[in-house]
N, CA and C of each residue as an Amber inpcrd file, in Angstrom:
protein
   285
  70.5200000  11.3610000  27.7230000  69.6020000  11.0800000  28.9550000
  68.8690000  12.2090000  29.6130000  69.3830000  13.3080000  29.2850000
  68.5930000  14.2600000  30.1050000  67.2780000  14.6820000  29.7590000
  66.7390000  13.9120000  28.6830000  65.2830000  14.1810000  28.3960000
  64.1100000  13.2710000  28.6630000  64.7000000  12.3280000  29.2630000
  63.9650000  11.1820000  29.8650000  63.5650000  11.4620000  31.5170000
  62.7300000  10.6130000  31.8260000  62.7650000  10.8140000  33.1420000
  63.8280000   9.9240000  34.0750000  64.2610000  10.4160000  35.1620000
  65.2110000  10.1000000  35.8760000  64.7720000   9.3660000  37.0980000
  65.5710000   8.6210000  38.0740000  64.8000000   8.0120000  39.2590000
  64.5810000   9.1330000  40.1500000  65.3300000  10.2110000  40.0350000
  65.0640000  11.4780000  41.1790000  63.5880000  12.0020000  40.7150000
  63.4850000  12.2590000  39.1630000  62.1420000  12.7760000  39.0650000
  60.9900000  11.8190000  38.9870000  61.3220000  10.8070000  39.1510000
  60.0800000   9.5820000  39.4550000  59.8430000   9.4840000  40.8120000
  60.7220000  10.1070000  41.6970000  60.5500000  10.1110000  43.0440000
  59.3760000  11.3090000  43.4280000  58.8910000  12.1880000  42.6090000
  58.0160000  13.0090000  42.9190000  56.5590000  12.7290000  42.7320000
  55.7480000  13.3570000  42.8680000  54.3100000  13.3390000  42.7400000
  54.1490000  13.1800000  41.3190000  54.4820000  14.0580000  40.4420000
  54.2080000  14.1000000  39.1590000  54.8590000  12.8490000  38.1280000
  55.9840000  12.6190000  38.7500000  56.9440000  11.6740000  37.7810000
  56.3120000  10.3910000  38.3790000  55.8570000   9.7750000  39.1530000
  55.0920000   8.5730000  39.4690000  53.5460000   8.6620000  38.6320000
  53.0330000  10.0230000  38.5140000  51.7070000   9.8370000  37.9050000
  51.9970000   9.7100000  36.6270000  53.0380000  10.2740000  35.8580000
  53.1390000  10.1680000  34.3000000  53.5940000   8.4190000  34.3110000
  54.4690000   7.9210000  35.0260000  54.8930000   6.5130000  34.7420000
  53.9460000   5.6920000  35.0580000  52.7150000   5.8910000  35.8860000
  51.4860000   5.0890000  36.1510000  50.7370000   5.0740000  34.7300000
  50.6310000   6.4660000  34.5300000  49.8750000   6.4050000  33.0040000
  50.3830000   5.9650000  31.7330000  51.5020000   5.8340000  31.7350000
  52.4320000   5.2640000  30.5630000  52.0580000   3.6880000  30.7500000
  52.5630000   3.2690000  32.0870000  52.7100000   1.7980000  32.1630000
  50.9890000   1.2600000  32.0640000  50.0110000   1.8890000  32.8130000
  48.7250000   1.3770000  32.5600000  48.2560000   1.4530000  31.2790000
  48.3480000   2.6550000  30.5010000  47.8890000   2.8470000  29.2730000
  48.3220000   1.7690000  28.2780000  49.7290000   1.1380000  28.5000000
  50.2820000   0.3000000  27.3430000  49.8400000  -1.1310000  27.8560000
  49.2690000  -1.2650000  29.0190000  49.1460000  -2.7160000  29.6340000
  47.9630000  -3.2280000  30.0140000  46.8490000  -1.9280000  29.6150000
  45.6740000  -2.4000000  30.5810000  44.6540000  -2.9660000  29.3200000
  45.1820000  -3.3130000  28.2280000  44.6430000  -4.0610000  27.1740000
  44.3120000  -5.4240000  27.4950000  45.3860000  -5.9810000  28.3070000
  45.4770000  -7.4590000  28.7410000  44.4550000  -7.6620000  29.6640000
  44.1280000  -6.9170000  30.6540000  43.0580000  -6.9410000  31.5170000
  41.8930000  -6.6280000  31.0930000  41.4730000  -5.6620000  30.0760000
  40.3240000  -5.1330000  29.5490000  39.4310000  -6.0160000  28.9810000
  40.3510000  -7.0310000  28.2160000  39.5580000  -8.1570000  27.5060000
  38.7540000  -9.0600000  28.3460000  39.5350000  -9.4100000  29.4440000
  38.8890000 -10.3380000  30.3670000  38.2210000  -9.9510000  31.5750000
  38.5270000  -8.8630000  31.9710000  37.9860000  -8.0680000  33.3610000
  37.0600000  -6.9340000  33.1840000  36.4220000  -6.6750000  34.2340000
  35.9380000  -5.4850000  34.3580000  36.5250000  -4.0920000  34.7940000
  35.8540000  -2.9060000  34.4600000  36.7870000  -1.8030000  34.8730000
  37.2680000  -1.7650000  36.2110000  36.6700000  -2.1500000  37.0440000
  37.2830000  -2.2340000  38.4790000  38.5980000  -2.7910000  38.7840000
  38.7980000  -3.9090000  37.8880000  40.0010000  -4.4360000  38.0800000
  41.2320000  -3.7390000  37.4740000  40.9640000  -2.6200000  36.4120000
  41.8530000  -1.8690000  35.7640000  42.2280000  -0.7980000  36.9620000
  41.3650000  -0.5720000  37.8280000  41.4630000   0.5890000  38.8080000
  42.4500000  -0.0330000  40.2310000  42.2500000  -1.3730000  40.4320000
  42.8580000  -1.9900000  41.1260000  44.4770000  -2.2550000  40.7720000
  44.5160000  -2.7210000  39.3770000  45.7190000  -2.5710000  38.8960000
  46.5900000  -1.2750000  38.5430000  45.8120000  -0.0980000  38.6070000
  46.5870000   0.9340000  38.5190000  46.9860000   1.4590000  39.9890000
  46.4170000   1.1830000  40.8510000  46.4960000   1.3700000  42.3410000
  47.8500000   0.4930000  42.7130000  47.9000000  -0.8720000  42.1720000
  49.2130000  -1.7300000  42.3420000  50.2570000  -1.2550000  41.7350000
  50.2590000  -0.2980000  40.3830000  51.3630000   0.0120000  39.8520000
  51.9180000   1.1260000  40.5110000  50.7610000   1.9660000  40.7650000
  51.2900000   3.3620000  41.6880000  52.1850000   2.5620000  42.9960000
  51.6070000   2.0770000  43.7970000  52.0400000   1.6450000  45.1270000
  53.4790000   1.1250000  44.7990000  53.5530000   0.2570000  44.0170000
  54.6910000  -0.4800000  43.5150000  56.3050000   0.6200000  43.2140000
  55.5750000   1.5930000  42.2490000  56.4420000   2.6320000  42.0000000
  57.1550000   3.4420000  43.0560000  55.9630000   3.8470000  43.9200000
  56.2100000   4.6510000  45.1550000  57.1550000   3.9000000  46.0560000
  56.9440000   2.6200000  46.4280000  57.8910000   2.0540000  47.2210000
  59.2990000   2.0300000  46.6370000  59.5060000   1.9610000  45.2550000
  60.6970000   1.9540000  44.7240000  61.3180000   3.1830000  44.6470000
  60.7390000   4.3450000  44.2910000  61.0650000   5.6250000  43.9660000
  61.1520000   6.6940000  45.0730000  60.2860000   6.5030000  46.0180000
  60.1250000   7.4330000  46.9990000  60.8680000   6.8630000  47.9980000
  61.7670000   7.6950000  48.4390000  62.7670000   7.4710000  49.9080000
  61.9490000   7.2430000  50.9370000  61.9820000   6.4250000  51.6670000
  61.6160000   6.1460000  52.9680000  62.0670000   5.1740000  53.7920000
  61.7760000   5.1180000  55.2000000  62.1770000   4.0950000  56.2510000
  60.9680000   3.2440000  56.2240000  61.4830000   2.1430000  56.5400000
  60.1940000   0.7520000  56.8760000  59.6030000   1.1510000  58.1090000
  59.1770000   2.3550000  58.4730000  58.1370000   2.4130000  59.7400000
  56.9150000   2.3240000  59.4930000  55.9130000   2.0870000  60.2800000
  54.4330000   1.8800000  60.0490000  53.8060000   3.3250000  59.5150000
  54.6590000   4.5080000  59.9940000  54.1630000   5.8110000  59.5390000
  54.5430000   5.9780000  58.1470000  55.8400000   5.7460000  57.7060000
  56.1750000   5.9970000  56.1070000  55.4240000   4.9460000  55.1680000
  55.2520000   3.8460000  55.7680000  54.4080000   3.0400000  55.0160000
  52.8570000   3.3240000  54.7930000  52.2720000   3.9630000  55.5700000
  50.8760000   4.5880000  55.7640000  50.9760000   5.6310000  54.7080000
  51.8800000   6.7490000  55.0180000  52.0280000   7.6530000  54.0740000
  52.1570000   7.3910000  52.5030000  53.0080000   6.3470000  52.4740000
  53.1640000   5.7360000  51.0750000  51.9170000   5.3450000  50.3550000
  51.1520000   4.7290000  51.2430000  49.6060000   4.1840000  50.7670000
  48.6780000   5.3300000  50.3540000  48.5250000   6.4160000  51.4090000
  47.8000000   7.4330000  51.1070000  48.3100000   8.2610000  49.9110000
  49.4670000   8.5090000  49.8160000  50.0340000   9.0830000  48.5350000
  49.9500000   8.3460000  47.3320000  49.8420000   6.9840000  47.4020000
  49.5490000   5.8310000  46.1540000  48.1940000   6.2570000  45.8780000
  47.2390000   6.4200000  46.7600000  45.9910000   6.6230000  46.4870000
  45.6000000   7.9260000  45.7880000  46.5310000   9.0100000  45.9860000
  46.3020000  10.2940000  45.7310000  46.6790000  10.2180000  44.1220000
  48.0600000   9.5360000  43.9910000  48.5790000   9.6650000  42.7270000
  47.7510000   8.6040000  41.6330000  47.0980000   7.5330000  42.2090000
  46.0960000   6.8840000  41.4580000  45.0270000   7.6430000  41.1000000
  44.2760000   8.3720000  41.8490000  43.0810000   9.0710000  41.2870000
  43.5290000  10.2360000  40.4570000  44.6960000  10.7380000  40.4580000
  45.1050000  11.4510000  39.6220000  45.1260000  11.0150000  38.1150000
  45.7340000   9.6870000  38.1640000  46.0100000   9.1140000  36.9060000
  44.6730000   8.6990000  36.2760000  43.6240000   8.4310000  37.1410000
  42.3430000   8.2110000  36.4820000  41.8980000   9.6020000  36.0250000
  41.9770000  10.7630000  36.8260000  41.6280000  12.0300000  36.4500000
  42.1010000  12.1950000  35.0820000  43.7660000  12.0370000  34.7210000
  44.3030000  12.1890000  33.4310000  43.6630000  11.5140000  32.2230000
  43.3060000  10.1730000  32.6200000  42.7910000   9.3090000  31.5490000
  41.4280000   9.8860000  31.1740000  40.4820000  10.3080000  32.1410000
  39.2940000  10.8270000  31.9700000  39.1460000  12.1520000  30.9070000
  39.9080000  13.1350000  31.3050000  40.6300000  14.2060000  30.5130000
  40.6300000  13.8850000  29.0630000  41.5700000  13.0740000  28.7730000
  41.8950000  12.8130000  27.5040000  40.8420000  11.9180000  26.7520000
  40.3130000  11.1580000  27.5120000  39.0180000  10.3750000  26.8640000
  37.8170000  11.0350000  26.5270000  37.6950000  12.1340000  27.3770000
  36.4860000  13.0140000  27.2680000  37.1580000  14.0180000  25.8750000
  38.3600000  14.1930000  26.1010000  38.5230000  15.3320000  24.8760000
  38.4800000  14.7460000  23.5160000  38.8950000  13.4300000  23.4930000
  39.0910000  12.9790000  22.0900000  37.9020000  11.8930000  21.8690000
  36.7800000  12.2430000  22.5370000  35.4120000  11.2360000  22.2940000
  34.8480000  11.8540000  21.0840000  34.1650000  10.8600000  20.2450000
  33.1910000  11.2830000  19.2220000  31.8240000  11.7020000  19.7730000
  31.5370000  13.1420000  19.5380000  30.2830000  13.4870000  19.9330000
  29.1880000  13.4450000  19.2050000  29.6280000  12.6810000  17.9670000
  28.3760000  13.1360000  17.1170000  27.2210000  12.1400000  17.4740000
  25.9290000  12.2430000  17.3960000  24.8980000  11.5510000  17.4830000
  24.0200000  11.2690000  16.3920000
């Protein structure tokens, strides 16, 4: 089990970004058929927020909750960036 993500690794910025990418990439086809792109972005933020609340240690104070939301926004934006890099890299550029 040393080669897989642990709960401690998921508590980091990179761990949650990786988990978000994996979860969203495998489940977004459910939403993509019926909804527009902005729904995928909201879904990505929701996944990130849930993972952050589960794996990042915090107290239930207003300060910690606000910080988790801000961190979730940053991780969500990182996940969008990762997707764009892969999409642009493998895009067919023939005209």
